[in-house]
N, C-alpha and C positions, 0 to 999 in steps of 0.2 A: 106505030111499031118502034120508031126512033125513039119515042117518048119513054117507051118500055126500058129499052136498052140504057139510055141515060140513066134513069131510075136504078136499075139494076148495077150499073157502073158505080153511081154515087153509093150504094148500100155496101159494095165491095170496098170501096177506099174507105167508109167509115168502119166497117169491121176490122180491116187491116190496120187502121190507126189504132183502134182499141186494143187490137192484139200486141201491137209494138209498144205501147204504153203500158201495157200489163208486163211484157217482158222486162222493159226498163226498169220499172216498179220492182219486180222481183229481184233482178240484179243488185238494185241499191239496198233493197232489205238483206240480201245475203252479205254484202259488204259491210253492212252497218251491224250486222250479229255480234253479240257479246257471248263470251263464254267465260267462266271462271276457273282460274286455276284451282284445284281440287286435291288436297293430299287426304286420301280416305282413312289414313290413320287419326286425322284430327276431326272426323266428323264423329259426333257422338251418336250414340244409339237414339231412333226416335223416327219421328214422321215429319217430313218437311216438304213444304209447297215452295214452287217456282213457276213463273208464268212469263211469256213472252207474246208480245202484240206487234206484228211487222205493218199491220194495217192490212195485208192481205191472207194473213194467217194469225189467229190467236190460239194459243195453248196453255193450259195450265194442269200441271203434274202434281201428284204426290208421290214421294219417294220414302220407302222405309228403308233404313240401315240398322243393322244389328252386326255387332263385333267387326266394324270396318268393311262390312259386305252390304252392297245395295241388295235386299232380299225381295224388295217388290216397287215396281214403278206402275203406276196408275194414271190414266189420262182422266183428268177430271172434266176438262172441256177441251175441245178441238174444232174449232172453224177453220175449214181448212179449203174450201172448194173441191177440187178434186185430190187432195193430199191426203185421203184417208189411210192408203197403203203404206204410209210412212209409220203408222203406228205398229208396224212388225218389228221397227228397229228396236224395240223395248226388249225383245228375246236376246238381242245382241249385246246390248248394254248390260243386262244382267249376267250375262255369262263371262263378259269380259271385266266386269266390275267397274266400268267406266263409262262414261258419254263420248268418249273419245272412239267412236266407231264409223264406218262408213255410210253415208246418208243412203237411203232407198232411191234406186233410179228411177225417175220420173215422178219423184215426189220431193225433190231436193230442199225445197224452202220450208216445207212442213217438218222434213226429216231434220233440217238444221234448228228450227224452232224447238222441237222436242229436246234436241240435244243441249240447245242452250237454256231452256227452263230446267232440265234435269241438273245442269251443272249449278244453276242459282238456287235451286231446292238443296244440293249437296252442301254449297257454301253456307247456307241458313244454319246448318248442323254444327258449324264450327263452335266449339267451346260451350255448347248447351247442355 
């Protein structure tokens, strides 16, 4: 019986260690996230791609711009673990015509990755 308790305790310690490692990695990824400063009047009409890879989250987006307005954002690829609900952020970005919107609660890392990818896509549209 003592062996089972010891094994169970070891498993709990391992799982807790993995969780703490994941949380720390997420915090580092959020701190390192890059966002492009974008002036929508400088973004030419067209379709532009942006991508972000934090290690925990990978996202590639396609952003369509017409007359300085974001008219469509598509998630081309999103490896996210439990962050798929972050994709709902697209609606707000379209309404605000900006990637500078609040993150989706409970999916912060994926939300920020999507926002960063959109900012990079828009920056790719400068002067095209």
